[in-house]
C-alpha positions in Angstrom: 41.8 201.8 80.3 44.3 204.5 80.2 43.0 207.7 78.4 44.2 208.5 74.9 44.7 212.0 73.8 42.4 213.4 71.1 45.4 215.2 69.4 46.2 214.5 65.8 49.9 214.8 66.5 52.0 211.6 66.0 55.4 210.2 66.8 58.2 211.0 64.4 58.2 207.2 63.4 54.8 208.0 61.7 56.5 211.1 59.9 55.4 211.0 56.2 52.4 208.9 56.8 49.5 209.2 54.3 46.9 211.7 55.2 44.0 209.5 54.0 41.1 208.7 56.3 41.7 205.0 55.5 45.4 205.1 56.9 44.4 207.1 59.9 41.8 204.5 60.8 44.5 201.9 60.3 47.0 203.7 62.6 44.4 204.2 65.3 43.3 200.5 65.1 46.9 199.3 65.5 47.5 201.6 68.5 44.1 200.7 70.1 44.4 196.8 69.7 48.2 196.9 70.8 47.1 198.9 73.9 44.3 196.4 74.6 46.7 193.4 74.4 49.2 195.1 76.7 46.6 195.8 79.3 44.7 192.5 79.0 47.9 190.4 79.7 49.4 192.7 82.2 52.6 193.6 80.3 53.3 196.8 81.9 55.4 197.3 85.1 56.1 201.0 85.4 59.8 201.7 85.2 60.7 198.6 83.2 62.9 198.7 80.1 61.9 196.6 77.1 64.1 195.4 74.4 62.1 195.8 71.2 63.4 193.2 68.5 63.7 194.6 65.1 64.3 192.2 62.2 63.4 194.7 59.4 60.3 192.8 58.5 56.9 194.4 58.3 55.8 193.2 61.6 58.7 194.5 63.7 58.6 197.9 62.0 54.8 198.1 62.9 55.6 197.0 66.5 58.4 199.5 66.9 56.0 202.3 65.5 53.1 201.5 67.7 55.0 201.1 71.0 56.8 204.4 70.4 53.4 206.1 69.7 52.0 204.7 72.9 55.0 205.7 74.9 55.0 209.2 73.3 51.3 209.6 74.3 52.2 208.7 77.9 50.2 205.4 77.7 53.3 203.2 77.9 55.5 204.1 81.0 58.5 201.9 80.0 61.9 202.6 78.5 62.2 201.2 74.8 65.4 200.0 73.4 65.2 198.8 69.7 67.7 195.9 68.9 68.6 194.3 65.6 70.5 191.1 65.7 72.5 191.0 62.5 72.9 187.2 62.0 75.5 187.4 59.2 73.3 186.7 56.3 75.1 187.2 52.9 74.1 190.4 51.5 72.4 191.7 54.6 72.0 195.6 54.2 73.8 196.4 57.4 73.4 200.2 57.3 69.7 200.2 56.5 68.4 199.7 60.3 71.1 202.0 62.0 70.3 204.9 59.5 66.6 204.4 59.8 66.8 204.3 63.6 69.3 207.2 63.9 67.3 209.5 61.5 64.2 209.0 63.7 65.8 209.4 67.1 65.1 206.0 68.3 67.4 204.5 71.0 69.0 201.3 69.6 71.7 198.7 69.6 72.9 196.7 66.6 74.5 193.4 67.5 76.5 191.2 65.1 76.6 187.5 65.6 77.2 185.1 62.7 74.4 182.5 63.6 73.8 182.1 59.8 76.9 180.1 59.2 76.1 178.0 62.3 72.8 177.1 61.0 74.0 176.4 57.4 76.7 174.2 59.0 74.6 172.3 61.4 71.2 171.8 59.6 71.4 168.9 57.0 70.4 169.7 53.4 66.6 169.6 53.0 65.8 170.1 56.8 64.3 173.5 58.0 66.3 176.0 59.5 63.8 177.5 61.8 64.3 175.7 65.0 68.0 176.2 65.3 67.9 179.6 63.9 65.2 180.8 66.4 67.1 179.1 69.4 70.3 180.9 68.5 68.6 184.1 68.1 66.7 184.0 71.2 69.7 183.2 73.2 71.5 186.2 71.9 68.4 188.4 72.5 68.2 187.2 76.1 72.0 187.9 76.6 71.6 191.3 75.2 68.4 192.1 77.3 70.4 191.3 80.4 73.3 193.4 79.4 71.1 196.4 78.7 69.1 196.0 82.0 66.0 195.1 80.2 63.1 193.1 81.9 61.3 192.0 78.8 62.1 190.9 75.3 59.4 192.2 73.0 58.7 190.4 69.8 56.5 191.2 66.7 54.4 188.0 66.4 50.8 189.1 65.5 47.5 187.1 65.5 48.1 185.2 62.4 51.4 183.9 63.8 49.6 182.8 67.1 46.9 181.0 65.0 49.4 179.3 62.7 51.5 178.0 65.7 48.4 176.6 67.3 47.6 174.6 64.1 51.3 173.5 63.8 51.1 172.1 67.2 47.8 170.5 66.6 48.6 168.9 63.3 52.4 168.1 64.0 53.1 168.4 67.7 49.9 166.5 69.2 49.2 169.2 71.7 47.0 172.2 72.1 49.3 175.1 72.5 50.5 178.4 70.8 52.5 181.6 71.3 51.2 183.2 74.5 51.1 186.9 74.5 53.2 186.9 77.7 55.7 184.3 78.8 58.3 184.0 81.5 61.6 182.5 80.3 63.1 179.3 82.0 65.5 181.3 84.0 62.6 183.5 85.4 64.4 186.8 85.0 62.9 187.9 81.7 59.4 188.1 80.2 58.9 187.6 76.6 56.0 189.9 75.3 53.9 189.9 72.1 52.0 193.2 72.1 50.7 192.7 68.6 48.8 189.5 69.6 45.5 191.2 68.5 46.8 192.5 65.2 46.1 190.9 61.9 49.1 190.3 59.6 47.3 192.1 56.7 47.2 195.2 58.8 51.0 195.1 59.6 51.6 194.8 55.9 49.2 197.7 54.9 50.8 199.9 57.5 54.5 199.1 56.6 53.7 199.4 52.8 52.0 202.7 53.4 54.9 204.1 55.5 57.3 202.8 52.9 59.6 201.3 55.5 62.8 199.6 54.2 61.7 195.9 54.5 64.7 193.5 54.8 63.8 189.9 53.7 65.0 186.9 55.7 67.4 184.6 53.8 67.1 181.7 56.1 63.6 180.6 56.8 62.3 182.9 54.2 64.3 181.1 51.6 62.9 177.6 52.1 59.9 176.2 50.5 57.5 173.5 51.9 57.7 174.6 55.5 55.0 173.5 57.8 54.0 177.0 58.8 53.7 178.0 54.9 51.4 175.0 54.6 49.3 176.0 57.5 49.2 179.6 56.4 47.9 178.5 53.0 45.2 176.4 54.6 44.2 179.4 56.8 44.1 181.6 53.7 41.7 179.2 52.0 39.4 179.0 55.0 39.4 182.8 55.2 38.7 183.2 51.5 35.6 180.9 51.8 34.5 182.5 55.1 35.6 185.9 55.8 36.4 186.5 59.5 37.2 182.9 60.1 40.6 183.8 61.5 39.2 186.1 64.0 36.6 183.5 65.2 39.2 180.9 65.6 41.5 183.4 67.6 38.7 184.2 70.0 38.5 180.4 70.6 42.0 180.5 72.0 40.8 182.8 74.8 37.5 180.8 75.4 38.9 177.4 76.6 36.7 174.9 78.3 38.8 172.2 80.0 35.7 170.1 80.9 35.1 169.7 77.1 38.5 168.5 76.2 40.5 165.4 77.2 43.2 166.4 79.6 42.6 164.9 83.0 45.5 167.1 84.4 43.2 170.2 83.6 39.8 168.8 84.6 39.1 166.3 87.3 36.8 164.0 85.4 36.9 161.3 88.1 35.0 163.6 90.5 32.3 164.2 87.9 29.3 162.3 89.3 25.6 162.9 89.6 24.7 164.3 92.9 22.2 161.6 93.7 24.6 158.7 92.7 25.6 156.4 95.5 28.1 154.8 93.2 31.7 154.8 94.0 34.5 155.2 91.5 35.7 151.9 90.2 39.5 151.4 90.1 41.1 149.0 87.6 43.4 146.4 89.2 46.9 147.1 88.2 47.4 143.8 86.1 44.1 144.4 84.3 44.3 144.5 80.5 43.5 147.7 78.6 
């Protein structure tokens, strides 16, 4: 692990932070757990440039602050460029993020692309916006990353996002999969990183609220009711309320996979699983045999 300074100084993104012991513990936990995820999943290549995606939500503000704190302490040897994609949502406060970033000396790029109109036009009434909106947003972010010489697109998905995606795939997709902390894009020229993978959503909310960051709500996905993700979130909330700590236990399970105790023959060679003393040979069904 890299050594962290014991100094009480903080990055300007933490200026005005509460002086309470509770907040100091929260800030240190966010920095420690983000640093752990970055190291556990080998996210750092010294000299790289990261495009840090800033939506204006609590999660992306937390991501931005923690990454700059790590960089400022010398624990994150990469160049950071904050990026907001203004998707043309009606009433979007276009001056909030540029002013916020400029006042705090954060290098940034603001990009305007009216994907909102495309989503509203293409998605039938009553269907969810998420899939198309995400695809259009991701395509633009990849383009911007290439234009800015970035090797990674960094997103603010946290532990709860990862868990919810796992259960959405389980319940609706028929597969065991989720958002990985590190992913190589299809073209092979960019990595997608999620340094907040170990961070609970509640901690992001507490941090952003304590810092009084100017939260910008989403008028697309955030405006729809009955989404699968919302339903899964409610289910996880109920489990957590009945058994505190359940989310963290389930999250640990995602990093403790045993292919021999699942059903995928592509991950585990069940046909070769025979007693050592057995003289039997594997029986192969005739091709015309009925199942």
